[in-house]
C-alpha positions in Angstrom: 94.1 120.8 106.9 91.3 121.5 104.9 90.0 118.6 102.6 89.9 118.9 98.9 86.7 116.1 98.8 85.4 115.9 102.2 82.6 114.1 101.3 85.2 110.9 100.0 85.3 108.7 102.3 89.2 108.5 101.8 89.4 105.0 104.0 86.4 103.7 101.7 88.1 104.3 98.6 91.0 104.3 98.8 91.4 100.3 97.4 89.8 101.7 94.7 92.0 104.7 93.3 95.7 102.5 93.3 96.3 100.8 90.0 96.3 98.8 90.3 91.8 98.6 92.0 91.9 95.7 94.6 88.2 95.8 94.3 86.0 98.3 91.8 83.6 100.9 92.9 80.7 98.4 92.1 82.6 95.9 94.0 82.1 98.0 96.9 79.3 98.9 96.4 77.6 95.6 95.8 80.0 92.5 97.8 82.6 94.6 99.2 82.3 94.1 103.4 84.1 96.3 106.1 86.5 93.3 106.2 87.4 92.7 102.2 88.4 96.7 103.7 90.6 95.6 105.8 92.4 93.5 104.8 92.9 95.4 102.1 94.1 98.0 104.3 96.8 95.7 105.7 97.8 94.5 102.5 98.2 98.4 100.6 100.5 98.4 104.2 102.7 95.6 103.2 103.5 96.4 99.6 104.3 99.7 101.2 106.4 97.7 103.8 107.9 96.2 100.7 108.8 99.2 98.3 110.8 101.2 101.3 112.6 98.6 101.8 113.9 97.7 98.5 114.0 101.9 98.1 116.8 101.5 101.8 119.1 98.4 99.8 119.3 100.4 96.4 120.2 103.4 98.8 122.8 101.3 101.1 123.9 99.3 97.4 124.6 103.0 96.1 126.6 104.7 98.5 129.0 102.1 99.1 130.2 102.6 95.1 
C-alpha cells in the first residue's frame, strides 16, 4: 500500500495529531524524548482498549433488550 505522506513519521506525529494532542509540534522539536513518544503511544493504546471495552459492553446491553 502506498503511503499518502511518505516523508512524515506517523509514529512521532500520532500524539500530535490526536484531539486533544498529547504534545505539540513545538514540544516535539524542543523537549520530547523517545521515552515520551513511547509513553504517549502506550496512553493511546490504553484509551483505545478502554473505548473498545465500553463499546462491547454497550453492544451486550443492547442485545439483552
